[in-house]
N, C-alpha and C positions, 0 to 999 in steps of 0.2 A: 928216663931220658934227661939229659942236662938242659939247662936253660939256653946254653949256647946252641945246641942242636935244634931245640924247639924254635928258638928265634930265627935261626937260619932257614928252617923249613917254612916258617910263616912269613919270611921276609921282614923280620923285625930284629931290633937289637936284643941281646939277652935280657937287658933290664926291662924293655918294653914287653917282652914275652912274659917275664915274671910278673910284672904289674898287671897284665891282662888276665893271666890264668892261675896265679897263685891263690891258694885257699880252697875252701869247700865250695860246692855249687851254690849254696846259700850266700856265701860271702861275695862270690863273683856276681851273682844276680843283684845283690844289694848295691855293689859298686856301679853296675850298669844302670840300675834304676836311678841312682843319685846323679849320674851323668846325664840321663835323659831329663831329669828335673832341672839341672843347671842349663841345659841347652834350650829348654822351653821358656826360660825367663826372657823377658823383653831385653833386647840388647841396646836399643836406642836410649840415649839419655833424655829424660823429660825436659821440656822447654819451659814449663810453667812453675819452676821453683823460685822462691823469693831470693832477692839479692843477686849477687854475681858469683860465678864460679871463681875459683882461685886463679885460673888462667885469664879469665875476663878481667878480674880486678888487677892482675899484674899488667895486662896490656893497657888498661885505662890509666893506671898510675905510672906507667913507664918504668916498671921495675921487674925483677925476675920473680918467678913463682916462689922460690926459696925466700925472697925478701918479704913476700906476703905472709908466709907462715911465720917468719921471724917477728914481723909487726903484730901478728895476732898473738903470739906467745908473750910479747912484751906489753900487750894491752893497748897498742896504738891503733888497732883495727878491731872492729866488732865482727865476730864470725859465729856461725852456728852449724852444727851437723844436722842435716835433715834426713830422717829415715823414712823410706817409703814402706807401704804395707808388705811388699814382697821381700823386704830385707835389705834392699840396696840403700847405701848411705852416701850422701854428698855433702862436702864442706861448702858452705855458702858464706860469702863475705859481704859486709854492709859498710862500704866506705862512706865517710861523711863528706858531703860536697861543699 
């Protein structure tokens, strides 16, 4: 059966049908398990991180988010990437007052 026909029967696009059902049973099971692991991760951003988020720093300084990244790359602002135990990473900015 073609991916077009399979997708049509399942109510999916051919690309979505191929992504869902292509490969061996073990490969399909591994993709589904990886999806379950991703969906089990906390989705809320932690509020107890040091410094400011890039968006918060931009608002505080009255500039765009892109301007914050530019200032960090030029060394005009201190920033760190904080990695949580679950693998999530956040850029934190430490503007001098």
